C-alpha positions in Angstrom: -221.2 18.8 10.3 -224.2 19.3 8.0 -222.7 22.5 6.6 -219.4 20.8 5.8 -221.3 17.9 4.2 -223.3 20.3 2.0 -220.1 22.1 0.9 -218.4 18.8 0.0 -221.3 17.6 -2.0 -221.6 20.9 -3.8 -217.9 20.9 -4.7 -218.1 17.4 -6.0 -221.3 17.9 -8.0 -219.7 20.8 -9.7 -216.9 18.6 -11.1 -219.3 16.6 -13.4 -216.7 13.8 -13.2 -216.8 11.0 -15.8 -215.0 7.8 -14.8 -212.1 6.6 -16.9 -212.1 3.2 -18.6 -209.3 1.9 -16.5 -210.9 3.0 -13.2 -214.3 1.6 -14.3 -212.8 -1.8 -15.1 -210.9 -1.9 -11.8 -214.1 -1.0 -9.9 -216.2 -3.6 -11.7 -213.7 -6.3 -10.9 -213.1 -5.3 -7.3 -216.8 -4.7 -6.5 -217.7 -8.2 -7.8 -215.1 -9.7 -5.5 -216.4 -7.6 -2.5 -220.0 -8.3 -3.2 -219.7 -12.1 -3.4 -217.5 -12.1 -0.3 -219.4 -9.7 2.0 -223.0 -10.5 1.3 -223.0 -14.1 2.4 -221.1 -13.2 5.6 -223.5 -10.3 6.4 -226.6 -12.4 5.6 -225.4 -15.2 7.9 -224.6 -12.8 10.7 -228.0 -11.0 10.4 -229.8 -14.3 10.5 -227.9 -15.4 13.5 -228.4 -12.0 15.2 -232.2 -11.9 14.8 -232.5 -15.6 15.6 -230.7 -15.1 19.0 -232.3 -11.8 20.1 -234.7 -13.7 22.3 -231.9 -14.8 24.5 -230.0 -11.5 24.4 -227.0 -13.0 22.7 -228.2 -11.5 19.5 -227.7 -7.8 20.7 -223.9 -7.8 20.7 -223.9 -9.9 17.5 -226.3 -7.5 15.8 -224.1 -4.6 16.9 -221.0 -6.2 15.5 -223.0 -6.9 12.3 -224.0 -3.3 11.9 -220.4 -2.2 12.5 -219.4 -4.6 9.8 -222.0 -3.2 7.4 -220.7 0.3 8.0 -217.2 -0.9 7.5 -218.1 -2.3 4.1 -219.9 0.9 3.2 -216.9 3.0 4.1 -214.7 0.8 2.0 -217.1 1.0 -0.9 -217.2 4.8 -0.7 -213.4 5.0 -0.8 -213.3 2.5 -3.7 -215.9 4.5 -5.6 -214.0 7.7 -5.2 -210.6 6.1 -6.0 -211.7 4.3 -9.1 -214.7 6.2 -10.4 -214.1 9.7 -9.1 -217.5 10.0 -7.3 -217.0 11.4 -3.7 -219.7 10.0 -1.3 -219.6 11.6 2.2 -220.5 9.6 5.3 -224.2 10.2 6.0 -224.3 8.9 9.6 -225.9 10.7 12.4 -224.0 11.6 15.6 -223.8 8.7 18.1 -225.7 9.4 21.4 -223.6 8.9 24.6 -223.8 5.7 26.6 -223.8 2.0 25.7 -227.5 1.8 25.0 -227.4 5.1 23.0 -224.4 3.8 21.1 -226.4 0.7 20.0 -229.7 2.6 19.5 -228.0 5.3 17.4 -226.7 2.7 14.9 -229.8 0.6 14.9 -232.2 3.6 14.2 -229.9 5.4 11.8 -231.5 5.1 8.3 -228.0 5.2 6.8 -227.1 1.8 8.3 -230.1 0.1 6.6 -229.4 1.9 3.3 -225.9 0.5 3.5 -227.4 -3.0 3.9 -229.8 -2.4 1.0 -226.9 -1.3 -1.2 -225.1 -4.5 -0.3 -228.0 -6.6 -1.5 -228.5 -4.5 -4.6 -224.7 -4.5 -5.4 -224.5 -8.3 -5.8 -226.7 -8.9 -8.8 -225.5 -5.6 -10.4 -221.9 -6.6 -9.9 -222.5 -10.1 -11.3 -224.1 -8.7 -14.4 -221.5 -6.0 -14.8 -218.6 -8.4 -14.3 -220.0 -10.9 -16.8 -220.5 -8.1 -19.3 -217.0 -6.8 -18.8 -215.3 -10.2 -19.1 -217.4 -11.2 -22.1 -216.8 -8.1 -24.2 -213.1 -7.6 -23.3 -212.1 -11.2 -23.7 -214.0 -11.6 -27.0 -212.7 -8.3 -28.3 -209.1 -9.0 -27.4 -209.3 -12.5 -28.8 -210.8 -11.5 -32.1 -208.6 -8.4 -32.5 -205.5 -10.4 -32.0 -206.5 -13.3 -34.2 -204.2 -12.3 -37.1 -201.2 -12.4 -34.8 -202.1 -15.8 -33.4 -202.8 -17.1 -36.9 -199.5 -15.9 -38.4 -197.0 -16.5 -35.5 -198.6 -19.1 -33.2 -201.3 -21.3 -34.6 -202.1 -21.0 -38.3 -204.0 -23.8 -39.8 -207.8 -24.2 -40.0 -210.3 -22.4 -37.7 -214.1 -22.6 -37.6 -216.4 -20.1 -35.9 -219.7 -21.8 -35.0 -220.7 -25.4 -35.4 -218.8 -27.7 -37.7 -221.8 -28.7 -39.7 -223.2 -25.2 -40.1 -220.1 -23.1 -39.7 -220.8 -19.4 -39.8 -217.3 -18.4 -40.7 -214.2 -20.4 -41.6 -210.6 -19.2 -41.2 -208.3 -20.9 -43.6 -205.9 -18.1 -44.5 -204.4 -15.0 -43.0 -206.9 -12.8 -45.0 -209.8 -14.7 -43.4 -208.7 -13.3 -40.0 -209.2 -9.7 -40.9 -213.0 -9.6 -40.6 -212.9 -11.2 -37.1 -210.2 -8.8 -36.2 -212.4 -5.9 -37.3 -215.3 -7.3 -35.2 -212.9 -7.6 -32.3 -211.9 -3.9 -32.6 -215.6 -2.9 -32.6 -216.2 -5.1 -29.5 -213.3 -3.4 -27.8 -214.7 0.0 -28.6 -218.1 -1.1 -27.3 -216.5 -2.5 -24.2 -214.7 0.8 -23.6 -217.9 2.7 -23.8 -220.2 0.3 -21.9 -217.7 -0.2 -19.0 -217.5 3.6 -18.5 -221.3 3.7 -18.6 -221.5 0.9 -16.0 -219.1 2.9 -13.9 -221.4 5.9 -14.0 -224.4 3.8 -13.0 -222.5 2.3 -10.1 -221.2 5.7 -9.0 -224.7 7.2 -9.0 -226.1 4.2 -7.2 -223.4 4.6 -4.5 -224.3 8.3 -4.1 -228.0 7.5 -3.9 -227.8 4.8 -1.2 -224.4 5.3 0.5 -224.5 9.1 0.6 -226.7 11.6 2.4 -230.5 11.3 1.7 -232.4 14.1 0.1 -233.9 15.1 3.4 -230.4 15.3 4.9 -229.1 17.4 2.0 -232.1 19.8 2.3 -231.4 20.1 6.0 -227.7 20.7 5.4 -228.6 23.3 2.7 -231.0 25.1 5.1 -228.3 25.1 7.8 -225.7 26.3 5.4 -227.9 29.2 4.2 -228.8 30.1 7.8 -225.1 30.2 8.8 -224.2 32.2 5.7 -226.9 34.7 6.5 -225.7 35.0 10.1 -222.1 35.5 9.0 -223.2 38.0 6.4 -225.0 40.0 9.0 -221.9 39.9 11.2 -219.7 40.9 8.4 -222.0 43.8 7.4 -222.1 45.0 11.1 -218.3 44.8 11.3 -218.0 46.8 8.1 -220.4 49.4 9.4 -218.4 49.8 12.6 -215.2 50.1 10.7 -216.6 52.8 8.4 -218.0 54.6 11.5 -214.7 54.4 13.3 -212.7 55.7 10.2 -215.2 58.6 9.8 -215.0 59.5 13.5 -211.2 59.2 13.8 -210.4 60.7 10.4 -212.6 62.8 8.2 -214.9 63.9 11.0 -212.0 65.3 13.1 -210.6 67.1 10.1 -214.0 68.7 9.3 -214.4 69.8 12.9 -210.9 71.4 12.7 -211.9 73.1 9.5 -215.1 74.5 11.1 -213.2 75.7 14.2 -210.4 77.2 12.1 -212.9 79.1 9.9 -214.7 80.3 13.0 -211.5 81.7 14.5 -210.6 83.3 11.2 -214.0 85.0 11.0 -213.5 86.5 14.4 -210.1 87.8 13.4 -211.0 89.1 10.0 -211.6 92.7 11.1 -208.8 93.2 13.6 -206.1 90.7 12.4 -206.4 90.0 8.6 -203.0 88.3 8.5 -203.8 85.9 11.3 -207.2 85.2 9.7 -205.4 84.4 6.4 -203.1 81.9 8.2 -206.1 80.2 9.8 -208.0 80.1 6.5 -204.9 78.4 4.9 -204.8 75.8 7.7 -208.5 75.2 7.3 -208.0 74.8 3.5 -205.3 72.2 4.1 -207.5 70.3 6.6 -210.3 70.4 4.1 -208.2 68.8 1.4 -206.9 66.2 3.8 -210.5 65.4 4.8 -211.5 65.0 1.1 -208.5 62.7 0.6 -209.5 60.6 3.6 -213.1 60.4 2.4 -211.9 59.3 -1.0 -209.8 56.6 0.6 -212.8 55.5 2.7 -215.0 55.3 -0.4 -212.3 53.3 -2.2 -212.3 50.9 0.7 -216.1 50.4 0.3 -216.0 50.0 -3.5 -212.8 50.9 -5.5 -213.5 53.0 -8.6 -211.1 51.2 -10.8 -213.0 47.9 -10.2 -216.2 49.4 -11.3 -214.7 51.2 -14.3 -212.2 48.6 -15.6 -212.9 45.3 -14.0 -211.0 42.7 -12.0 -207.8 42.6 -14.1 -207.0 46.3 -13.7 -208.1 46.4 -10.1 -206.0 43.4 -9.0 -203.1 44.7 -11.1 -203.3 47.9 -9.1 -203.2 46.0 -5.8 -200.2 44.0 -7.0 -198.3 47.1 -8.1 -198.7 48.5 -4.5 -197.6 45.3 -2.8 -194.0 45.1 -1.5 -193.9 41.5 -2.5 -193.7 40.7 -6.3 -197.1 39.5 -7.4 -198.0 37.7 -10.7 -201.6 38.4 -11.6 -203.6 36.2 -14.0 -207.2 36.9 -14.7 -209.1 34.8 -17.1 -210.2 36.5 -20.3 -213.8 37.7 -20.1 -213.9 38.3 -16.3 -213.0 41.9 -16.9 -214.6 42.6 -20.3 -217.5 41.0 -22.1 -218.9 38.7 -19.4 -218.1 40.3 -16.1 -219.5 38.6 -12.9 -222.0 40.5 -10.7 -220.7 43.4 -8.6 -221.0 41.5 -5.4 -218.7 38.7 -6.7 -216.2 41.2 -8.1 -216.1 43.1 -4.8 -215.6 39.9 -2.8 -212.8 38.7 -5.1 -211.1 42.1 -4.9 -211.1 42.4 -1.1 -210.1 38.7 -0.7 -207.0 39.4 -2.8 -206.4 42.8 -1.0 -206.5 41.2 2.5 -204.4 38.2 1.4 -201.7 40.4 -0.1 -201.7 42.5 3.1 -201.2 39.4 5.2 -198.4 38.1 2.8 -196.5 41.4 3.2 -196.9 41.5 7.0 -196.5 37.9 8.1 -195.5 35.5 5.3 -191.9 36.5 4.7 -192.4 35.6 1.1 -190.4 36.5 -1.9 -193.0 35.8 -4.5 -196.8 35.6 -4.7 -199.3 34.9 -7.4 -203.0 35.6 -8.0 -205.2 33.5 -10.3 -208.9 34.3 -11.0 -210.8 32.0 -13.3 -214.2 30.5 -14.0 -215.1 27.0 -13.0 -218.6 25.9 -14.0 -220.9 28.4 -12.3 -218.3 29.8 -9.9 -215.5 32.4 -9.9 -212.4 30.9 -8.2 -209.8 33.2 -6.6 -206.5 31.5 -5.7 -203.7 33.4 -3.9 -200.4 31.6 -3.5 -197.1 32.6 -1.8 -193.8 30.9 -1.0 -193.6 32.2 2.5 -193.2 30.4 5.9 -196.8 29.1 6.0 -198.8 28.5 9.2 -201.7 30.7 8.3 -205.1 29.8 9.7 -208.6 31.2 10.0 -208.6 32.4 13.7 -211.8 33.9 15.1 -211.7 37.6 14.7 -208.7 37.5 12.3 -208.4 38.8 8.8 -208.9 35.4 7.1 -212.0 34.7 9.2 -213.3 38.1 8.0 -212.7 37.1 4.5 -214.6 33.8 5.1 -217.5 35.8 6.5 -217.4 38.1 3.5 -217.4 35.1 1.1 -220.3 33.6 3.1 -222.5 36.6 2.4 -222.8 35.4 -1.2 -222.8 31.7 -0.3 -219.1 31.3 -1.1 -216.5 29.2 0.6 -213.0 30.2 1.6 -210.3 27.5 2.2 -206.8 27.9 3.5 -204.0 25.4 3.0 -200.9 26.6 4.7 -198.5 23.9 6.1 -195.6 25.0 8.2 -192.8 25.9 5.9 -195.2 26.9 3.1 -196.5 27.3 0.5 -199.8 29.0 1.5 -202.8 28.7 -0.9 -205.9 30.7 -0.2 -208.9 29.7 -2.4 -212.3 31.4 -2.6 -215.1 29.7 -4.5 -217.7 32.3 -5.2 -220.9 31.1 -6.8 -221.9 33.1 -9.8 -224.6 32.9 -12.4 -224.0 34.7 -15.8 
């Protein structure tokens, strides 16, 4: 669970999302309604719960109150994500078994009390934010639309300020232009400030409703430990594959070459023609062994990838695929700003394995490969229009790709509903 949480937080942090003006205003209005509704109810239930703990009635009431607090926090997380774009994962610990453990787990979980703290902090912030939003938008809209009201609705004589010491008097259409300009400036200021308030609320929700720093550090440590273990397993599996390929292929060929040359040496004096035939067979076996060694070396690190980069290497894979493949590699990934060799190799073999699976199992008529940069990551997306149903089974090819990606702290995701399409995405961290 911690590893999944860490991955989710990393993905969202990489977005650097800025809330839109509409979403921010929707949030400020909705959070104000929620805060003024939930806080009095929760405060009353807490007072009643702690007041009746002495007669044991307060325990079930306190349990219900904590569940209510968590329910509010979950609603707030979803509201923050839907309106502001900030994803806040649930930070709760696993619930121990048993009735007492169920109550104790909620009561001792720091996340529950941080939810309560957020509720108390949210009320004054929401009141101030809502008042700010209403004041600026209403004043801005009212002043900006003043020429329309003056010409087509009201007209007449208007005074801004007190009657005795009027700051500004509107007695003609031209007099409405300056207030209209002020209204436009207020609208622009409202647009900026409401988005800024949305950022503040989103960061507050992440700080109090999301995982704590200690939890994130624990998740990061678990994620790195799991990545290291999977990297060791992937390296061991690769070593066994290379050993098996050498034993079953090139090694057998070279043994045959040695035996053929030995037999030819023994026949050289008494049967030159037979020795010549054996030497020709040994020569053919030697060329076959060289070809198998070349293929094995290409499987470890393809030469075209090192010489010409991802675009040429992936285009070579696509040309060999029986399924038509469209390859798009972002400019720069194969020329001036190439990623590290480990990232290139992982991307290459991810595409190679995916295209092999598409040819064998997908029953697809078209596939596409996209490689592009996203912040500090290289993203590889392979899509096909096949039958779908692909999943990362233990010991399968996709699981091997996930292990390979984990060696460089990458993440592989597979979306493959029945009926297709299938999308395989690898997020590979990279620092240029």
